[in-house]
C-alpha positions, 0 to 999 in steps of 0.5 A: 452512473454506468461504467462505459458512460463514465468512460465516455465522459471522462476521455471527452473532459480529457480532449482526446483519446489515450495515448497507451492504449496499445501498450495496455492493450500489449500486456492485456494479450500476453498475460491472457495467453498465459492463464488457465482463468480457473477462476472467474470473477467479476471481470473476465480475461476476455473483458479485462481489456476494456475494464481496465482501459475504462478504470486505471490509469495507463503508464509507460516507462524506460524500464520494462520490468517496472512497467510490466509489473505496473500492469500485471498488478492491475490485471491480477487486481481485477481477478479478485473483483467480486460481485456480492448480494452486499456490493463489491468486494475485493478478495485476497486469495483467487481460491476460497479459504478455510479462514476466510469470511463471507463470500471468501472476504478477509480484512488482512489486507484491506488497506493496500486494496483500498490504497491500490484501488483509490485509482481506479476511475469508477468510484463504486468499487471502492465505495461498495468495498469500504461499506461492506466491512464497516456495515455489512459485516458489523451486521452479523453474528460473527463479525471478521473485520479485527480478524486482523490489525488494521490501518483502514481509516488512514487508507479511507482518508488516504482514498479521500485525498485522491478522490476529494469526496468528503461526504463519504468519509464523513458519512462513516465518521461514526463507524470509524469511530466505534470501530476504533473504540472497539480496538481500544476494548480489545487491544489497548494496554494499560501504557497506552499501547497496542498489543497483537499476537503475530498471526492476526497481524497476518504475520505469523511464525516471526521470531519476536511474536507469539500466539498467546502472549500480549507483545507489544508490536510497532504494527497494530501501534503504528496503524492506531496512530495512522488510523487517529490522525485520519479519524482526527482530520476526517472529524475536522471536515464534519465539524466535530469538535468533541472527536477532533480534540479525542482523536489529535490527543490520542495520535500525539500520545501513541506517537510519543509511546512508540518512540518512548517504548519500542525504539531500542537505543541499542539497536537503533530501530523499532522492536516488539516488546515482549511479554514475559510470562508471570511477570508485569514487565516486559523486553525488548526482542533481540531481532530486528524485523521488517515491521521496524519500517512501518512508523514511517508509512504513517510519518510517526517517528520524530524528524531526527537522526537518531531514528533515520539511523533505522535505514541503515539496516535496508541496505546492509546485506547482513541487515534486510537487503537479499538478493530477491528483495527486503526480508522480514528479519534481519539476515543475522539473526540466528533464527533467520529463516529458522521456522520452516517453510509450508505454513507462513513464515515471517522470520525472513522470507520476503513477503510482498504485503511487507515490501510495499509497507516499507516501500511507501515508509521509504517514500515518506522518509524521502519526501517528509523528512530531512534525516535520510540516514543515506537513503536517496532516490536511488535507493527507492527506485532499485528496491522497487525495482527488485520488487517489481522483478520478483513478479515471476515464477519460472520467467513468467509474470506472477504473484504469489504468497512469500519467497525464498530471499537468494533464489525468488523461489515462491515457498507455497510452490504451485499451490493453486490458491496462492496465484495473484494474491492480493495481499500487497500493493505496487501500482500505488506505490509507481502512481503516488511515490516513483512518479509522486502525484501526491493527493491533498485535501485541497485544490493543490496537485503536487508532483514530487518523483523519486525517479533518480536524476538522469535515470530516465528521458521519458515517461507518461502517466496517462489519466489519473483519476484525481478530484474529478479531473483526469491528471496526465503527467509526461517527461520527455527530456528531448521532446522527441518521444512523445512530440509534445516538447521537451521536459516536464509537463502536467495536464489536466483534462487535456489542459496543459496547467505546468511545463518545466525543462528538469523532473522535479517537484512541482505544486499547481496550487489550483487544478 
């Protein structure tokens, strides 16, 4: 369906025009005015307002830092949309880089792209991007999908929860199953966990990593757990009992092994197990690294106090808490920031890629776990706010590769390849976690906000595509901001399905 006709239909179904168009227009005008636009892909700056208005949920809140970053991230995400002979893709770098594949495509941040892009109203872009990697790339003489570790099936299943298109994921199931088995051939160890070089995790020059030794990392093993869980659920939908049993069992196995083998009781943290050259055994790395929070991205750890204790390090200034964000290694470690900058440095510097993973894990802890070890919605909000504030250079909106944790300086300097670096997520963290729109496989709608009590008197999240409908969430404490009454309101296609006086968890059983 043509995009303009699609937008006309969804606006007609919602029953009214978008309230927040002036907010979007203001931000797009500002971002365009600051941009030299040395690269134009599918949607130019001149087309940005119309494309964003037709495609993304609009948002307004009292925190102008979070609000501006929300729109800046959609504006930059749009820059990376590229039409190729093999369909639409999203690039990672705005300029061509030598290590990319055809069309400047890289798979490293595929999971982030799909989590972010699942909230677009036009499904075509993410549909074709997913098919590119599973169908088109696989036909090449030298496929590039496994150039980096991936949580692709998990992201694709999360996308299904948003759009409700079971046919799409069932069609892909044989290809995802074959791809999972290829990962097993390439990276599975005899003990059942997975190994990876840090550079192939997209996390080179880390304290614990190596480019030759087969270290067992919490990254890829957690990803494969999330992938196995997703494939089991898709297999149920497809009526494939064999695959359901296979992936249900494998997810349980990986979960047990990660908790048994990668949890360091002494450090109270998930850590890398390093292969010892010339020996068959392994040892724990002596460094806590931010990748130790990744298991919660997939709800892997059991809901026990001993695992929740790891999160104490998030707010410890000797751990991962730095003025400009969450460091990739604990600040107390003697090798913190020891590798030098200029290439890629995951030994302490801030990486939006990792920050996105940690914030998603923290949101899951707060939403799905009873044992939280002092973590609260205030911690989530403050961490997200610092992350939003880090999107700047010289006082203007900016997104690059990685940053100094004390000053916020982007460590690639003014290298133009780093601008608009599409290697992380932000808008999904606002929609899915801060506002708390939790997609489900059935026709249920859940809102579980992580906005601290009393923090905001109002916000408006407008026209979120969900299961073929458009959902808006409005919070107006006094009723004076939007004139629709006091309290929390949830609208579906312009029809009110919930109203209440408090900002709290809401479940609408049927849309």
